[in-house]
C-alpha positions in Angstrom: 28.8 33.4 96.7 27.4 35.5 99.3 27.2 32.5 101.8 31.0 32.4 101.1 31.6 35.8 101.9 29.4 35.6 105.2 31.7 32.8 106.3 34.8 34.9 105.7 33.4 38.1 107.6 32.1 35.9 110.4 35.7 34.7 110.9 37.1 38.3 111.4 36.6 40.0 114.8 37.7 43.6 113.8 35.1 45.6 112.2 37.4 47.9 110.3 39.3 44.8 108.8 36.1 43.0 108.0 35.2 45.9 105.9 38.4 45.9 104.0 38.1 42.3 103.1 34.7 42.7 102.0 35.8 45.2 99.3 38.7 42.9 98.3 36.2 40.1 98.0 34.1 42.3 95.5 37.2 43.4 93.7 38.1 39.8 93.1 34.7 39.2 91.8 35.0 42.1 89.6 38.2 40.9 88.2 36.5 37.4 87.7 33.6 39.1 85.7 36.2 41.2 83.6 38.2 38.0 82.9 35.2 36.0 82.0 34.3 39.0 79.4 37.6 38.7 77.9 39.0 41.9 79.1 42.7 40.6 79.6 43.0 40.2 76.0 43.7 43.9 75.8 43.8 45.0 79.5 46.7 44.9 82.0 46.2 44.9 85.6 48.3 47.8 87.4 48.6 49.8 90.5 48.6 49.0 94.2 45.7 46.6 94.0 47.7 44.6 91.4 50.5 44.3 93.8 48.2 43.1 96.4 46.7 40.3 94.4 49.7 39.4 92.4 52.4 39.7 95.1 50.6 39.6 98.4 51.6 43.2 99.4 50.4 43.9 103.0 48.2 46.7 102.1 44.6 46.8 101.1 43.5 48.9 98.2 40.4 50.8 97.1 40.5 50.8 93.3 41.1 48.6 90.3 43.4 50.2 87.9 44.2 49.1 84.4 46.0 50.0 81.2 45.2 49.0 77.8 48.2 47.0 76.2 48.3 49.7 73.6 46.4 52.8 72.5 43.8 52.2 69.8 42.7 48.6 70.7 39.1 48.1 71.8 38.4 48.4 75.4 34.9 47.3 75.5 34.7 49.3 78.8 30.8 50.0 79.1 30.1 46.5 77.9 32.4 44.8 80.4 31.1 47.1 83.4 27.4 46.3 82.2 28.3 42.7 82.4 29.7 42.9 86.0 26.7 44.7 87.0 24.3 41.8 85.6 26.6 39.3 87.5 26.2 41.0 90.8 22.6 41.5 90.3 21.9 37.7 89.6 23.6 36.9 92.8 21.1 39.3 94.7 23.6 42.1 95.3 22.3 45.9 95.3 24.6 47.3 92.8 24.8 50.4 91.0 27.5 51.2 88.3 28.1 54.9 87.1 30.4 55.0 84.0 32.4 57.9 82.8 33.8 56.9 79.2 34.1 60.1 77.6 37.8 60.7 78.9 41.3 59.2 78.1 41.1 57.5 81.5 37.7 55.9 81.6 36.1 55.1 85.0 33.2 53.4 86.6 32.1 53.7 90.2 30.7 50.3 91.3 28.5 50.7 94.7 27.0 48.0 96.7 24.4 49.4 98.8 23.2 47.4 102.0 25.8 44.8 101.7 27.7 46.1 105.0 24.3 45.9 106.7 23.5 42.6 105.5 26.9 41.3 106.8 26.3 43.1 110.2 29.0 45.5 109.6 27.0 48.6 109.6 23.7 49.5 111.3 22.7 51.6 108.3 21.1 49.9 105.3 22.0 52.9 103.1 25.7 52.8 103.7 27.6 51.7 100.7 30.9 50.1 99.9 32.4 51.1 96.6 35.1 50.1 94.1 36.5 52.5 91.5 37.5 50.9 88.1 39.8 52.8 85.9 41.4 52.2 82.6 44.1 54.4 80.6 43.1 54.1 77.0 46.1 56.1 75.9 49.0 54.4 77.8 52.6 55.3 77.4 54.7 53.1 75.3 57.3 50.8 76.7 55.6 48.5 79.2 56.0 44.9 79.3 53.4 42.3 80.3 53.0 39.1 81.9 50.0 36.9 82.8 49.8 35.2 86.2 47.3 32.8 87.8 46.1 34.2 91.1 44.1 32.5 93.9 42.3 35.2 96.0 38.8 34.5 96.7 38.3 33.0 93.3 40.6 31.7 90.4 42.0 34.4 88.1 44.2 34.5 85.2 45.4 38.2 84.9 47.6 40.0 82.3 49.5 42.6 84.0 52.5 44.8 83.9 55.9 42.8 84.8 57.7 43.9 88.0 59.9 46.5 86.4 56.9 48.2 84.5 54.8 48.1 87.8 57.7 49.9 89.7 57.8 52.5 86.8 54.1 53.0 87.1 54.4 53.7 90.8 57.3 56.1 90.5 55.4 58.0 87.7 52.4 58.4 90.2 54.7 59.5 92.8 56.6 62.1 91.1 53.7 63.6 89.3 50.9 63.6 92.0 50.4 67.1 93.3 49.7 66.0 96.9 51.3 63.6 99.1 49.6 60.2 99.2 50.8 57.9 101.9 49.7 54.8 100.1 52.3 55.7 97.3 55.1 56.0 100.0 54.1 52.7 101.5 54.2 51.1 98.1 57.6 52.4 97.4 59.0 51.5 100.8 57.5 47.9 99.8 59.3 47.9 96.3 62.5 49.1 97.5 62.8 46.7 100.5 62.7 43.6 98.1 66.2 43.5 96.9 65.2 41.0 94.3 62.9 43.5 92.5 64.2 44.7 89.2 65.1 48.2 88.5 62.2 50.3 87.0 61.3 50.0 83.2 62.9 53.3 82.2 61.5 53.5 78.7 57.9 53.3 80.2 58.8 55.7 83.2 60.2 58.3 80.8 57.3 58.2 78.3 55.0 58.4 81.1 56.6 61.4 82.5 56.8 63.1 79.1 53.2 62.4 78.5 52.3 64.1 81.6 54.6 67.3 81.3 57.5 66.3 83.6 60.0 69.2 83.7 62.7 67.4 85.3 65.7 65.3 83.8 65.4 62.4 82.0 65.5 59.6 84.4 68.1 56.7 84.2 69.7 53.9 86.3 72.0 56.3 87.5 69.8 59.2 88.7 66.2 57.9 89.5 66.8 57.2 93.1 68.4 60.6 93.5 65.4 62.4 91.8 63.0 60.4 93.8 64.6 61.2 97.0 64.8 64.8 96.3 61.1 64.7 95.5 60.1 63.0 98.6 62.4 64.4 101.0 60.0 67.3 102.0 57.0 65.1 102.4 54.9 65.3 105.6 55.4 61.8 106.7 52.6 62.2 109.5 50.1 62.8 106.8 51.3 60.1 104.8 51.1 57.7 107.7 47.5 58.8 108.4 46.5 58.1 104.8 48.3 54.7 104.7 47.5 53.5 108.0 43.8 52.3 107.6 44.7 50.1 104.7 47.6 48.2 106.2 47.2 44.6 107.0 49.6 44.7 109.8 49.4 47.9 112.2 52.9 47.4 113.2 54.1 48.3 109.4 53.0 51.9 110.0 56.3 52.3 112.0 58.2 51.6 108.9 56.8 54.7 107.0 59.4 57.2 107.8 61.5 59.6 106.0 64.8 58.0 107.4 63.6 54.6 106.1 62.6 55.7 102.5 65.8 57.8 102.0 67.9 54.9 103.3 66.4 52.7 100.8 66.7 55.2 98.0 70.6 55.3 98.8 70.4 58.7 100.3 70.8 60.3 103.9 68.8 62.8 105.7 
């Protein structure tokens, strides 16, 4: 499998883009390991990387985010992460996995040391490329799930939030995050620019907001765009662009990340 990765990297001239592709490749292999371990009986793929893998959003991502299908089911997180480590070690990767499983949102940092140097993308053997894996073990109620076959570096059969639930998850992240994350802004622009994308799953969105102490009004089909516009109106879009820019597949898409465009898509004016 490393030979396949070498072939991919050899076809890419830009070092920064090649590094993004390497991370995406190991993300796909991590998903494959989780799938082979039976994770998607109880796990659902969510977040920005899910949009990339499922719907070809033109933004690379750093993390793999998941939710249990419901609170209380077994997550087998430590077992599955140990299996992933064994899989990579068997293919001659130098990999470490640090798990934090004592929290509601369990996480693991998967680090590949020397891979970038081996692929001639870094002069430093000690430089690592990493993927953070997180799963919410106490998810808000109301999500709807689908299963999709995905072909990205390997063949995957992934359980995930449906479109309305994915949008609800992104809105929850954007409305409750205490800082401006440009990738959230880009993702929301991406959602809103697709006129066929359904309205957010309001049951899931309101349950998620209540779970995290939202003090604003209950959201519905009449006010969610207005409340979102009110929230993002004061964003520093230069900072948002600086955060999102390095992850965009097409640099020209950065010009779309403006307050005017976002408010227009939300149905508001400057």
